[in-house]
CHARMM internal coordinates of N, CA and C (Angstrom, degrees):
IC EDIT
DIST 1 N 1 CA 1.4047
DIST 1 CA 1 C 1.6156
ANGL 1 N 1 CA 1 C 102.05
DIST 1 C 2 N 1.2112
ANGL 1 CA 1 C 2 N 114.99
DIHE 1 N 1 CA 1 C 2 N 132.79
DIST 2 N 2 CA 1.5379
ANGL 1 C 2 N 2 CA 122.01
DIHE 1 CA 1 C 2 N 2 CA 177.49
DIST 2 CA 2 C 1.5733
ANGL 2 N 2 CA 2 C 105.91
DIHE 1 C 2 N 2 CA 2 C -125.60
DIST 2 C 3 N 1.3312
ANGL 2 CA 2 C 3 N 116.29
DIHE 2 N 2 CA 2 C 3 N 150.94
DIST 3 N 3 CA 1.3151
ANGL 2 C 3 N 3 CA 122.29
DIHE 2 CA 2 C 3 N 3 CA 174.60
DIST 3 CA 3 C 1.4730
ANGL 3 N 3 CA 3 C 119.38
DIHE 2 C 3 N 3 CA 3 C -172.78
DIST 3 C 4 N 1.2873
ANGL 3 CA 3 C 4 N 117.55
DIHE 3 N 3 CA 3 C 4 N 177.03
DIST 4 N 4 CA 1.5456
ANGL 3 C 4 N 4 CA 117.48
DIHE 3 CA 3 C 4 N 4 CA 171.98
DIST 4 CA 4 C 1.5177
ANGL 4 N 4 CA 4 C 115.68
DIHE 3 C 4 N 4 CA 4 C -57.26
DIST 4 C 5 N 1.2470
ANGL 4 CA 4 C 5 N 116.36
DIHE 4 N 4 CA 4 C 5 N -17.67
DIST 5 N 5 CA 1.5316
ANGL 4 C 5 N 5 CA 123.67
DIHE 4 CA 4 C 5 N 5 CA 179.85
DIST 5 CA 5 C 1.4057
ANGL 5 N 5 CA 5 C 112.77
DIHE 4 C 5 N 5 CA 5 C -80.93
DIST 5 C 6 N 1.3784
ANGL 5 CA 5 C 6 N 118.00
DIHE 5 N 5 CA 5 C 6 N -8.32
DIST 6 N 6 CA 1.4879
ANGL 5 C 6 N 6 CA 117.36
DIHE 5 CA 5 C 6 N 6 CA 173.34
DIST 6 CA 6 C 1.6686
ANGL 6 N 6 CA 6 C 105.83
DIHE 5 C 6 N 6 CA 6 C -139.73
DIST 6 C 7 N 1.2606
ANGL 6 CA 6 C 7 N 115.27
DIHE 6 N 6 CA 6 C 7 N 33.07
DIST 7 N 7 CA 1.4609
ANGL 6 C 7 N 7 CA 123.55
DIHE 6 CA 6 C 7 N 7 CA -179.70
DIST 7 CA 7 C 1.4962
ANGL 7 N 7 CA 7 C 110.77
DIHE 6 C 7 N 7 CA 7 C 52.89
DIST 7 C 8 N 1.2942
ANGL 7 CA 7 C 8 N 120.21
DIHE 7 N 7 CA 7 C 8 N 33.97
DIST 8 N 8 CA 1.4968
ANGL 7 C 8 N 8 CA 121.36
DIHE 7 CA 7 C 8 N 8 CA -179.60
DIST 8 CA 8 C 1.5164
ANGL 8 N 8 CA 8 C 113.40
DIHE 7 C 8 N 8 CA 8 C 52.40
DIST 8 C 9 N 1.3409
ANGL 8 CA 8 C 9 N 117.12
DIHE 8 N 8 CA 8 C 9 N 33.68
DIST 9 N 9 CA 1.4352
ANGL 8 C 9 N 9 CA 118.71
DIHE 8 CA 8 C 9 N 9 CA 177.40
DIST 9 CA 9 C 1.4482
ANGL 9 N 9 CA 9 C 112.59
DIHE 8 C 9 N 9 CA 9 C -75.55
DIST 9 C 10 N 1.4628
ANGL 9 CA 9 C 10 N 112.70
DIHE 9 N 9 CA 9 C 10 N 124.08
DIST 10 N 10 CA 1.4063
ANGL 9 C 10 N 10 CA 125.88
DIHE 9 CA 9 C 10 N 10 CA -165.80
DIST 10 CA 10 C 1.5556
ANGL 10 N 10 CA 10 C 111.37
DIHE 9 C 10 N 10 CA 10 C -56.86
DIST 10 C 11 N 1.4667
ANGL 10 CA 10 C 11 N 121.96
DIHE 10 N 10 CA 10 C 11 N -30.87
DIST 11 N 11 CA 1.4050
ANGL 10 C 11 N 11 CA 119.93
DIHE 10 CA 10 C 11 N 11 CA 173.65
DIST 11 CA 11 C 1.6048
ANGL 11 N 11 CA 11 C 114.20
DIHE 10 C 11 N 11 CA 11 C -65.76
DIST 11 C 12 N 1.3543
ANGL 11 CA 11 C 12 N 110.67
DIHE 11 N 11 CA 11 C 12 N -17.32
DIST 12 N 12 CA 1.4439
ANGL 11 C 12 N 12 CA 116.18
DIHE 11 CA 11 C 12 N 12 CA 169.59
DIST 12 CA 12 C 1.5776
ANGL 12 N 12 CA 12 C 118.36
DIHE 11 C 12 N 12 CA 12 C 49.22
DIST 12 C 13 N 1.3066
ANGL 12 CA 12 C 13 N 109.55
DIHE 12 N 12 CA 12 C 13 N -162.56
DIST 13 N 13 CA 1.4747
ANGL 12 C 13 N 13 CA 114.38
DIHE 12 CA 12 C 13 N 13 CA 176.70
DIST 13 CA 13 C 1.5418
ANGL 13 N 13 CA 13 C 103.83
DIHE 12 C 13 N 13 CA 13 C -116.13
DIST 13 C 14 N 1.4586
ANGL 13 CA 13 C 14 N 111.54
DIHE 13 N 13 CA 13 C 14 N 121.57
DIST 14 N 14 CA 1.4605
ANGL 13 C 14 N 14 CA 110.87
DIHE 13 CA 13 C 14 N 14 CA -176.31
DIST 14 CA 14 C 1.4874
ANGL 14 N 14 CA 14 C 120.05
DIHE 13 C 14 N 14 CA 14 C -66.47
DIST 14 C 15 N 1.2384
ANGL 14 CA 14 C 15 N 129.48
DIHE 14 N 14 CA 14 C 15 N 142.99
DIST 15 N 15 CA 1.3795
ANGL 14 C 15 N 15 CA 135.34
DIHE 14 CA 14 C 15 N 15 CA 173.85
DIST 15 CA 15 C 1.5747
ANGL 15 N 15 CA 15 C 112.35
DIHE 14 C 15 N 15 CA 15 C -92.90
DIST 15 C 16 N 1.2797
ANGL 15 CA 15 C 16 N 114.25
DIHE 15 N 15 CA 15 C 16 N 143.24
DIST 16 N 16 CA 1.4494
ANGL 15 C 16 N 16 CA 120.50
DIHE 15 CA 15 C 16 N 16 CA 178.62
DIST 16 CA 16 C 1.5583
ANGL 16 N 16 CA 16 C 108.09
DIHE 15 C 16 N 16 CA 16 C -123.61
DIST 16 C 17 N 1.3369
ANGL 16 CA 16 C 17 N 108.11
DIHE 16 N 16 CA 16 C 17 N 152.24
DIST 17 N 17 CA 1.5573
ANGL 16 C 17 N 17 CA 112.74
DIHE 16 CA 16 C 17 N 17 CA -178.56
DIST 17 CA 17 C 1.4650
ANGL 17 N 17 CA 17 C 106.87
DIHE 16 C 17 N 17 CA 17 C -67.58
DIST 17 C 18 N 1.3596
ANGL 17 CA 17 C 18 N 116.03
DIHE 17 N 17 CA 17 C 18 N 140.15
DIST 18 N 18 CA 1.5060
ANGL 17 C 18 N 18 CA 120.57
DIHE 17 CA 17 C 18 N 18 CA 173.99
DIST 18 CA 18 C 1.5209
ANGL 18 N 18 CA 18 C 110.26
DIHE 17 C 18 N 18 CA 18 C -67.75
DIST 18 C 19 N 1.2843
ANGL 18 CA 18 C 19 N 123.73
DIHE 18 N 18 CA 18 C 19 N 152.52
DIST 19 N 19 CA 1.4553
ANGL 18 C 19 N 19 CA 124.09
DIHE 18 CA 18 C 19 N 19 CA 175.60
DIST 19 CA 19 C 1.5096
ANGL 19 N 19 CA 19 C 112.16
DIHE 18 C 19 N 19 CA 19 C -51.35
DIST 19 C 20 N 1.3492
ANGL 19 CA 19 C 20 N 117.79
DIHE 19 N 19 CA 19 C 20 N -31.14
DIST 20 N 20 CA 1.5084
ANGL 19 C 20 N 20 CA 115.12
DIHE 19 CA 19 C 20 N 20 CA 179.37
DIST 20 CA 20 C 1.4427
ANGL 20 N 20 CA 20 C 112.55
DIHE 19 C 20 N 20 CA 20 C -77.46
DIST 20 C 21 N 1.3595
ANGL 20 CA 20 C 21 N 120.97
DIHE 20 N 20 CA 20 C 21 N -12.72
DIST 21 N 21 CA 1.3658
ANGL 20 C 21 N 21 CA 121.69
DIHE 20 CA 20 C 21 N 21 CA 175.67
DIST 21 CA 21 C 1.5624
ANGL 21 N 21 CA 21 C 116.67
DIHE 20 C 21 N 21 CA 21 C 84.56
DIST 21 C 22 N 1.2628
ANGL 21 CA 21 C 22 N 112.26
DIHE 21 N 21 CA 21 C 22 N -2.63
DIST 22 N 22 CA 1.4751
ANGL 21 C 22 N 22 CA 119.05
DIHE 21 CA 21 C 22 N 22 CA -174.50
DIST 22 CA 22 C 1.4266
ANGL 22 N 22 CA 22 C 119.44
DIHE 21 C 22 N 22 CA 22 C -95.86
DIST 22 C 23 N 1.3535
ANGL 22 CA 22 C 23 N 113.81
DIHE 22 N 22 CA 22 C 23 N -5.97
DIST 23 N 23 CA 1.4530
ANGL 22 C 23 N 23 CA 120.23
DIHE 22 CA 22 C 23 N 23 CA -175.14
DIST 23 CA 23 C 1.4813
ANGL 23 N 23 CA 23 C 109.54
DIHE 22 C 23 N 23 CA 23 C -154.34
DIST 23 C 24 N 1.3413
ANGL 23 CA 23 C 24 N 112.82
DIHE 23 N 23 CA 23 C 24 N 171.83
DIST 24 N 24 CA 1.5456
ANGL 23 C 24 N 24 CA 118.65
DIHE 23 CA 23 C 24 N 24 CA 174.52
DIST 24 CA 24 C 1.5052
ANGL 24 N 24 CA 24 C 104.01
DIHE 23 C 24 N 24 CA 24 C -117.25
DIST 24 C 25 N 1.3684
ANGL 24 CA 24 C 25 N 115.16
DIHE 24 N 24 CA 24 C 25 N 147.81
DIST 25 N 25 CA 1.4601
ANGL 24 C 25 N 25 CA 121.79
DIHE 24 CA 24 C 25 N 25 CA -171.01
DIST 25 CA 25 C 1.6035
ANGL 25 N 25 CA 25 C 108.70
DIHE 24 C 25 N 25 CA 25 C -139.77
DIST 25 C 26 N 1.2881
ANGL 25 CA 25 C 26 N 114.01
DIHE 25 N 25 CA 25 C 26 N 161.71
DIST 26 N 26 CA 1.5160
ANGL 25 C 26 N 26 CA 124.12
DIHE 25 CA 25 C 26 N 26 CA 178.64
DIST 26 CA 26 C 1.5656
ANGL 26 N 26 CA 26 C 104.50
DIHE 25 C 26 N 26 CA 26 C -158.21
DIST 26 C 27 N 1.2870
ANGL 26 CA 26 C 27 N 108.16
DIHE 26 N 26 CA 26 C 27 N 147.43
DIST 27 N 27 CA 1.4850
ANGL 26 C 27 N 27 CA 108.60
DIHE 26 CA 26 C 27 N 27 CA 175.46
DIST 27 CA 27 C 1.5777
ANGL 27 N 27 CA 27 C 104.85
DIHE 26 C 27 N 27 CA 27 C -118.06
DIST 27 C 28 N 1.3552
ANGL 27 CA 27 C 28 N 113.51
DIHE 27 N 27 CA 27 C 28 N 122.21
DIST 28 N 28 CA 1.5109
ANGL 27 C 28 N 28 CA 120.23
DIHE 27 CA 27 C 28 N 28 CA 176.85
DIST 28 CA 28 C 1.5697
ANGL 28 N 28 CA 28 C 112.30
DIHE 27 C 28 N 28 CA 28 C -119.94
DIST 28 C 29 N 1.3278
ANGL 28 CA 28 C 29 N 115.68
DIHE 28 N 28 CA 28 C 29 N 120.91
DIST 29 N 29 CA 1.4212
ANGL 28 C 29 N 29 CA 114.57
DIHE 28 CA 28 C 29 N 29 CA -179.46
DIST 29 CA 29 C 1.6090
ANGL 29 N 29 CA 29 C 105.83
DIHE 28 C 29 N 29 CA 29 C -88.28
DIST 29 C 30 N 1.2671
ANGL 29 CA 29 C 30 N 114.99
DIHE 29 N 29 CA 29 C 30 N 128.47
DIST 30 N 30 CA 1.4210
ANGL 29 C 30 N 30 CA 128.81
DIHE 29 CA 29 C 30 N 30 CA -175.41
DIST 30 CA 30 C 1.4399
ANGL 30 N 30 CA 30 C 112.62
DIHE 29 C 30 N 30 CA 30 C -129.04
DIST 30 C 31 N 1.3848
ANGL 30 CA 30 C 31 N 110.28
DIHE 30 N 30 CA 30 C 31 N 146.28
DIST 31 N 31 CA 1.4965
ANGL 30 C 31 N 31 CA 117.68
DIHE 30 CA 30 C 31 N 31 CA 172.44
DIST 31 CA 31 C 1.4807
ANGL 31 N 31 CA 31 C 105.26
DIHE 30 C 31 N 31 CA 31 C -76.88
DIST 31 C 32 N 1.4936
ANGL 31 CA 31 C 32 N 116.84
DIHE 31 N 31 CA 31 C 32 N 168.53
DIST 32 N 32 CA 1.4716
ANGL 31 C 32 N 32 CA 113.13
DIHE 31 CA 31 C 32 N 32 CA 175.46
DIST 32 CA 32 C 1.4761
ANGL 32 N 32 CA 32 C 110.52
DIHE 31 C 32 N 32 CA 32 C -67.98
DIST 32 C 33 N 1.3417
ANGL 32 CA 32 C 33 N 112.50
DIHE 32 N 32 CA 32 C 33 N 147.78
DIST 33 N 33 CA 1.4263
ANGL 32 C 33 N 33 CA 120.58
DIHE 32 CA 32 C 33 N 33 CA -178.66
DIST 33 CA 33 C 1.5159
ANGL 33 N 33 CA 33 C 112.67
DIHE 32 C 33 N 33 CA 33 C 154.35
DIST 33 C 34 N 1.2995
ANGL 33 CA 33 C 34 N 118.33
DIHE 33 N 33 CA 33 C 34 N -173.42
DIST 34 N 34 CA 1.4848
ANGL 33 C 34 N 34 CA 124.69
DIHE 33 CA 33 C 34 N 34 CA 178.50
DIST 34 CA 34 C 1.5264
ANGL 34 N 34 CA 34 C 108.57
DIHE 33 C 34 N 34 CA 34 C -112.37
DIST 34 C 35 N 1.2774
ANGL 34 CA 34 C 35 N 112.90
DIHE 34 N 34 CA 34 C 35 N 130.33
DIST 35 N 35 CA 1.4918
ANGL 34 C 35 N 35 CA 114.53
DIHE 34 CA 34 C 35 N 35 CA -173.92
DIST 35 CA 35 C 1.6702
ANGL 35 N 35 CA 35 C 107.02
DIHE 34 C 35 N 35 CA 35 C -130.61
DIST 35 C 36 N 1.2267
ANGL 35 CA 35 C 36 N 115.73
DIHE 35 N 35 CA 35 C 36 N 135.67
DIST 36 N 36 CA 1.4974
ANGL 35 C 36 N 36 CA 120.70
DIHE 35 CA 35 C 36 N 36 CA 175.32
DIST 36 CA 36 C 1.6170
ANGL 36 N 36 CA 36 C 101.79
DIHE 35 C 36 N 36 CA 36 C -99.72
DIST 36 C 37 N 1.3879
ANGL 36 CA 36 C 37 N 109.68
DIHE 36 N 36 CA 36 C 37 N 144.35
DIST 37 N 37 CA 1.4146
ANGL 36 C 37 N 37 CA 119.83
DIHE 36 CA 36 C 37 N 37 CA 178.84
DIST 37 CA 37 C 1.4864
ANGL 37 N 37 CA 37 C 113.66
DIHE 36 C 37 N 37 CA 37 C -152.75
DIST 37 C 38 N 1.3390
ANGL 37 CA 37 C 38 N 115.06
DIHE 37 N 37 CA 37 C 38 N 171.00
DIST 38 N 38 CA 1.4997
ANGL 37 C 38 N 38 CA 116.09
DIHE 37 CA 37 C 38 N 38 CA 179.41
DIST 38 CA 38 C 1.6463
ANGL 38 N 38 CA 38 C 103.00
DIHE 37 C 38 N 38 CA 38 C -161.04
DIST 38 C 39 N 1.1813
ANGL 38 CA 38 C 39 N 116.43
DIHE 38 N 38 CA 38 C 39 N 165.77
DIST 39 N 39 CA 1.4365
ANGL 38 C 39 N 39 CA 122.17
DIHE 38 CA 38 C 39 N 39 CA -178.91
DIST 39 CA 39 C 1.7276
ANGL 39 N 39 CA 39 C 106.33
DIHE 38 C 39 N 39 CA 39 C -104.13
DIST 39 C 40 N 1.2462
ANGL 39 CA 39 C 40 N 108.87
DIHE 39 N 39 CA 39 C 40 N 130.73
DIST 40 N 40 CA 1.4191
ANGL 39 C 40 N 40 CA 121.46
DIHE 39 CA 39 C 40 N 40 CA -178.79
DIST 40 CA 40 C 1.5866
ANGL 40 N 40 CA 40 C 105.17
DIHE 39 C 40 N 40 CA 40 C -96.02
DIST 40 C 41 N 1.3667
ANGL 40 CA 40 C 41 N 119.82
DIHE 40 N 40 CA 40 C 41 N 100.55
DIST 41 N 41 CA 1.4362
ANGL 40 C 41 N 41 CA 120.26
DIHE 40 CA 40 C 41 N 41 CA -179.97
DIST 41 CA 41 C 1.4575
ANGL 41 N 41 CA 41 C 114.22
DIHE 40 C 41 N 41 CA 41 C -98.73
DIST 41 C 42 N 1.3978
ANGL 41 CA 41 C 42 N 113.66
DIHE 41 N 41 CA 41 C 42 N 127.67
DIST 42 N 42 CA 1.4194
ANGL 41 C 42 N 42 CA 116.32
DIHE 41 CA 41 C 42 N 42 CA -177.36
DIST 42 CA 42 C 1.5009
ANGL 42 N 42 CA 42 C 119.69
DIHE 41 C 42 N 42 CA 42 C 58.12
DIST 42 C 43 N 1.2753
ANGL 42 CA 42 C 43 N 116.40
DIHE 42 N 42 CA 42 C 43 N 18.08
DIST 43 N 43 CA 1.5628
ANGL 42 C 43 N 43 CA 129.11
DIHE 42 CA 42 C 43 N 43 CA 176.71
DIST 43 CA 43 C 1.5195
ANGL 43 N 43 CA 43 C 106.24
DIHE 42 C 43 N 43 CA 43 C 68.56
DIST 43 C 44 N 1.3732
ANGL 43 CA 43 C 44 N 119.19
DIHE 43 N 43 CA 43 C 44 N 17.12
DIST 44 N 44 CA 1.5658
ANGL 43 C 44 N 44 CA 119.31
DIHE 43 CA 43 C 44 N 44 CA 177.11
DIST 44 CA 44 C 1.4166
ANGL 44 N 44 CA 44 C 119.50
DIHE 43 C 44 N 44 CA 44 C -137.48
DIST 44 C 45 N 1.3534
ANGL 44 CA 44 C 45 N 117.79
DIHE 44 N 44 CA 44 C 45 N -26.56
DIST 45 N 45 CA 1.3973
ANGL 44 C 45 N 45 CA 122.71
DIHE 44 CA 44 C 45 N 45 CA -179.89
DIST 45 CA 45 C 1.4623
ANGL 45 N 45 CA 45 C 113.63
DIHE 44 C 45 N 45 CA 45 C -109.99
DIST 45 C 46 N 1.5325
ANGL 45 CA 45 C 46 N 113.99
DIHE 45 N 45 CA 45 C 46 N 118.08
DIST 46 N 46 CA 1.4557
ANGL 45 C 46 N 46 CA 120.75
DIHE 45 CA 45 C 46 N 46 CA -179.65
DIST 46 CA 46 C 1.4586
ANGL 46 N 46 CA 46 C 109.45
DIHE 45 C 46 N 46 CA 46 C -90.75
DIST 46 C 47 N 1.3199
ANGL 46 CA 46 C 47 N 123.43
DIHE 46 N 46 CA 46 C 47 N 119.48
DIST 47 N 47 CA 1.4783
ANGL 46 C 47 N 47 CA 121.81
DIHE 46 CA 46 C 47 N 47 CA -174.21
DIST 47 CA 47 C 1.6231
ANGL 47 N 47 CA 47 C 102.84
DIHE 46 C 47 N 47 CA 47 C -131.60
DIST 47 C 48 N 1.4333
ANGL 47 CA 47 C 48 N 109.30
DIHE 47 N 47 CA 47 C 48 N 142.33
DIST 48 N 48 CA 1.4156
ANGL 47 C 48 N 48 CA 116.56
DIHE 47 CA 47 C 48 N 48 CA 175.01
DIST 48 CA 48 C 1.6919
ANGL 48 N 48 CA 48 C 111.12
DIHE 47 C 48 N 48 CA 48 C -76.45
DIST 48 C 49 N 1.3252
ANGL 48 CA 48 C 49 N 113.14
DIHE 48 N 48 CA 48 C 49 N 158.24
DIST 49 N 49 CA 1.4175
ANGL 48 C 49 N 49 CA 119.72
DIHE 48 CA 48 C 49 N 49 CA -179.17
DIST 49 CA 49 C 1.4394
ANGL 49 N 49 CA 49 C 107.71
DIHE 48 C 49 N 49 CA 49 C -70.40
DIST 49 C 50 N 1.4303
ANGL 49 CA 49 C 50 N 120.77
DIHE 49 N 49 CA 49 C 50 N 118.30
DIST 50 N 50 CA 1.4642
ANGL 49 C 50 N 50 CA 118.59
DIHE 49 CA 49 C 50 N 50 CA -178.39
DIST 50 CA 50 C 1.6078
ANGL 50 N 50 CA 50 C 114.45
DIHE 49 C 50 N 50 CA 50 C -68.75
DIST 50 C 51 N 1.3635
ANGL 50 CA 50 C 51 N 115.50
DIHE 50 N 50 CA 50 C 51 N -10.66
DIST 51 N 51 CA 1.4320
ANGL 50 C 51 N 51 CA 122.68
DIHE 50 CA 50 C 51 N 51 CA -174.32
DIST 51 CA 51 C 1.5677
ANGL 51 N 51 CA 51 C 108.26
DIHE 50 C 51 N 51 CA 51 C -100.14
DIST 51 C 52 N 1.2808
ANGL 51 CA 51 C 52 N 115.71
DIHE 51 N 51 CA 51 C 52 N 1.03
DIST 52 N 52 CA 1.4574
ANGL 51 C 52 N 52 CA 116.85
DIHE 51 CA 51 C 52 N 52 CA -178.93
DIST 52 CA 52 C 1.5157
ANGL 52 N 52 CA 52 C 116.37
DIHE 51 C 52 N 52 CA 52 C -127.86
DIST 52 C 53 N 1.3029
ANGL 52 CA 52 C 53 N 120.73
DIHE 52 N 52 CA 52 C 53 N 165.02
DIST 53 N 53 CA 1.5375
ANGL 52 C 53 N 53 CA 123.14
DIHE 52 CA 52 C 53 N 53 CA 175.67
DIST 53 CA 53 C 1.4406
ANGL 53 N 53 CA 53 C 107.62
DIHE 52 C 53 N 53 CA 53 C -61.83
DIST 53 C 54 N 1.4010
ANGL 53 CA 53 C 54 N 112.09
DIHE 53 N 53 CA 53 C 54 N 151.78
DIST 54 N 54 CA 1.5158
ANGL 53 C 54 N 54 CA 113.17
DIHE 53 CA 53 C 54 N 54 CA 172.83
DIST 54 CA 54 C 1.5724
ANGL 54 N 54 CA 54 C 105.08
DIHE 53 C 54 N 54 CA 54 C -102.94
DIST 54 C 55 N 1.3209
ANGL 54 CA 54 C 55 N 117.02
DIHE 54 N 54 CA 54 C 55 N 154.82
DIST 55 N 55 CA 1.3567
ANGL 54 C 55 N 55 CA 122.73
DIHE 54 CA 54 C 55 N 55 CA 168.06
DIST 55 CA 55 C 1.5258
ANGL 55 N 55 CA 55 C 111.66
DIHE 54 C 55 N 55 CA 55 C -100.28
DIST 55 C 56 N 1.2594
ANGL 55 CA 55 C 56 N 120.33
DIHE 55 N 55 CA 55 C 56 N -178.61
DIST 56 N 56 CA 1.4765
ANGL 55 C 56 N 56 CA 121.06
DIHE 55 CA 55 C 56 N 56 CA 177.81
DIST 56 CA 56 C 1.5109
ANGL 56 N 56 CA 56 C 103.62
DIHE 55 C 56 N 56 CA 56 C -63.33
DIST 56 C 57 N 1.3618
ANGL 56 CA 56 C 57 N 109.10
DIHE 56 N 56 CA 56 C 57 N 164.95
DIST 57 N 57 CA 1.5119
ANGL 56 C 57 N 57 CA 120.79
DIHE 56 CA 56 C 57 N 57 CA -172.66
DIST 57 CA 57 C 1.6158
ANGL 57 N 57 CA 57 C 107.29
DIHE 56 C 57 N 57 CA 57 C -67.87
DIST 57 C 58 N 1.2292
ANGL 57 CA 57 C 58 N 116.58
DIHE 57 N 57 CA 57 C 58 N 148.98
DIST 58 N 58 CA 1.4725
ANGL 57 C 58 N 58 CA 121.03
DIHE 57 CA 57 C 58 N 58 CA -173.05
DIST 58 CA 58 C 1.7074
ANGL 58 N 58 CA 58 C 101.42
DIHE 57 C 58 N 58 CA 58 C -81.19
DIST 58 C 59 N 1.3131
ANGL 58 CA 58 C 59 N 109.38
DIHE 58 N 58 CA 58 C 59 N -172.60
DIST 59 N 59 CA 1.4743
ANGL 58 C 59 N 59 CA 113.70
DIHE 58 CA 58 C 59 N 59 CA -172.89
DIST 59 CA 59 C 1.4400
ANGL 59 N 59 CA 59 C 109.23
DIHE 58 C 59 N 59 CA 59 C -72.16
DIST 59 C 60 N 1.3850
ANGL 59 CA 59 C 60 N 123.62
DIHE 59 N 59 CA 59 C 60 N -8.44
DIST 60 N 60 CA 1.4378
ANGL 59 C 60 N 60 CA 123.84
DIHE 59 CA 59 C 60 N 60 CA 178.32
DIST 60 CA 60 C 1.6286
ANGL 60 N 60 CA 60 C 109.53
DIHE 59 C 60 N 60 CA 60 C -105.44
DIST 60 C 61 N 1.3531
ANGL 60 CA 60 C 61 N 117.99
DIHE 60 N 60 CA 60 C 61 N 10.18
DIST 61 N 61 CA 1.3933
ANGL 60 C 61 N 61 CA 118.38
DIHE 60 CA 60 C 61 N 61 CA 176.95
DIST 61 CA 61 C 1.5096
ANGL 61 N 61 CA 61 C 114.27
DIHE 60 C 61 N 61 CA 61 C 87.56
DIST 61 C 62 N 1.3660
ANGL 61 CA 61 C 62 N 119.52
DIHE 61 N 61 CA 61 C 62 N 4.36
DIST 62 N 62 CA 1.4044
ANGL 61 C 62 N 62 CA 121.37
DIHE 61 CA 61 C 62 N 62 CA -176.74
DIST 62 CA 62 C 1.5119
ANGL 62 N 62 CA 62 C 110.10
DIHE 61 C 62 N 62 CA 62 C -98.00
DIST 62 C 63 N 1.3642
ANGL 62 CA 62 C 63 N 115.82
DIHE 62 N 62 CA 62 C 63 N 142.46
DIST 63 N 63 CA 1.5292
ANGL 62 C 63 N 63 CA 117.96
DIHE 62 CA 62 C 63 N 63 CA 179.45
DIST 63 CA 63 C 1.5248
ANGL 63 N 63 CA 63 C 104.44
DIHE 62 C 63 N 63 CA 63 C -77.35
DIST 63 C 64 N 1.3942
ANGL 63 CA 63 C 64 N 114.15
DIHE 63 N 63 CA 63 C 64 N 140.55
DIST 64 N 64 CA 1.5156
ANGL 63 C 64 N 64 CA 123.60
DIHE 63 CA 63 C 64 N 64 CA 173.30
DIST 64 CA 64 C 1.5901
ANGL 64 N 64 CA 64 C 104.02
DIHE 63 C 64 N 64 CA 64 C -110.88
DIST 64 C 65 N 1.3464
ANGL 64 CA 64 C 65 N 109.17
DIHE 64 N 64 CA 64 C 65 N 165.66
DIST 65 N 65 CA 1.4898
ANGL 64 C 65 N 65 CA 113.04
DIHE 64 CA 64 C 65 N 65 CA 170.03
DIST 65 CA 65 C 1.5569
ANGL 65 N 65 CA 65 C 110.59
DIHE 64 C 65 N 65 CA 65 C -108.99
DIST 65 C 66 N 1.2502
ANGL 65 CA 65 C 66 N 117.87
DIHE 65 N 65 CA 65 C 66 N 161.63
DIST 66 N 66 CA 1.3798
ANGL 65 C 66 N 66 CA 118.75
DIHE 65 CA 65 C 66 N 66 CA -178.10
DIST 66 CA 66 C 1.6170
ANGL 66 N 66 CA 66 C 111.84
DIHE 65 C 66 N 66 CA 66 C -125.10
DIST 66 C 67 N 1.2886
ANGL 66 CA 66 C 67 N 111.74
DIHE 66 N 66 CA 66 C 67 N 149.01
DIST 67 N 67 CA 1.5096
ANGL 66 C 67 N 67 CA 118.99
DIHE 66 CA 66 C 67 N 67 CA 172.36
DIST 67 CA 67 C 1.5070
ANGL 67 N 67 CA 67 C 108.73
DIHE 66 C 67 N 67 CA 67 C -133.86
DIST 67 C 68 N 1.2785
ANGL 67 CA 67 C 68 N 113.92
DIHE 67 N 67 CA 67 C 68 N 138.59
DIST 68 N 68 CA 1.4459
ANGL 67 C 68 N 68 CA 120.39
DIHE 67 CA 67 C 68 N 68 CA 174.98
DIST 68 CA 68 C 1.4866
ANGL 68 N 68 CA 68 C 110.49
DIHE 67 C 68 N 68 CA 68 C -111.13
DIST 68 C 69 N 1.3623
ANGL 68 CA 68 C 69 N 116.10
DIHE 68 N 68 CA 68 C 69 N 125.25
DIST 69 N 69 CA 1.5224
ANGL 68 C 69 N 69 CA 122.83
DIHE 68 CA 68 C 69 N 69 CA -178.14
DIST 69 CA 69 C 1.5871
ANGL 69 N 69 CA 69 C 103.12
DIHE 68 C 69 N 69 CA 69 C -105.82
DIST 69 C 70 N 1.3430
ANGL 69 CA 69 C 70 N 115.20
DIHE 69 N 69 CA 69 C 70 N 135.17
DIST 70 N 70 CA 1.4882
ANGL 69 C 70 N 70 CA 111.87
DIHE 69 CA 69 C 70 N 70 CA 177.39
DIST 70 CA 70 C 1.5327
ANGL 70 N 70 CA 70 C 106.56
DIHE 69 C 70 N 70 CA 70 C 175.44
DIST 70 C 71 N 1.2497
ANGL 70 CA 70 C 71 N 118.34
DIHE 70 N 70 CA 70 C 71 N 176.88
DIST 71 N 71 CA 1.5311
ANGL 70 C 71 N 71 CA 124.26
DIHE 70 CA 70 C 71 N 71 CA 179.11
DIST 71 CA 71 C 1.3950
ANGL 71 N 71 CA 71 C 111.29
DIHE 70 C 71 N 71 CA 71 C -53.22
DIST 71 C 72 N 1.2974
ANGL 71 CA 71 C 72 N 117.94
DIHE 71 N 71 CA 71 C 72 N -41.10
DIST 72 N 72 CA 1.6366
ANGL 71 C 72 N 72 CA 123.14
DIHE 71 CA 71 C 72 N 72 CA -175.32
DIST 72 CA 72 C 1.5490
ANGL 72 N 72 CA 72 C 112.24
DIHE 71 C 72 N 72 CA 72 C -75.59
DIST 72 C 73 N 1.4083
ANGL 72 CA 72 C 73 N 112.41
DIHE 72 N 72 CA 72 C 73 N -16.52
DIST 73 N 73 CA 1.4710
ANGL 72 C 73 N 73 CA 113.75
DIHE 72 CA 72 C 73 N 73 CA 179.11
DIST 73 CA 73 C 1.4265
ANGL 73 N 73 CA 73 C 117.28
DIHE 72 C 73 N 73 CA 73 C -103.26
DIST 73 C 74 N 1.4125
ANGL 73 CA 73 C 74 N 119.47
DIHE 73 N 73 CA 73 C 74 N 0.32
DIST 74 N 74 CA 1.3417
ANGL 73 C 74 N 74 CA 126.70
DIHE 73 CA 73 C 74 N 74 CA 173.59
DIST 74 CA 74 C 1.6223
ANGL 74 N 74 CA 74 C 119.51
DIHE 73 C 74 N 74 CA 74 C -77.08
END
COOR INIT
IC SEED 1 N 1 CA 1 C
IC BUILD
């Protein structure tokens, strides 16, 4: 996972398979705010999170996902 919370660093935050085996997960501790992110698959494909709202396309025309962290989302 890459996003503005890690300056879109390609090494990103690794995902791990959930115990149920039906999805991939990561835990990211964030301060309150709005964050854009995407999944970097196989180091080449940038994909939005299908379970989250999308933002406008990034500077390269790819859609990103958005998460808002704050008191109302806790």
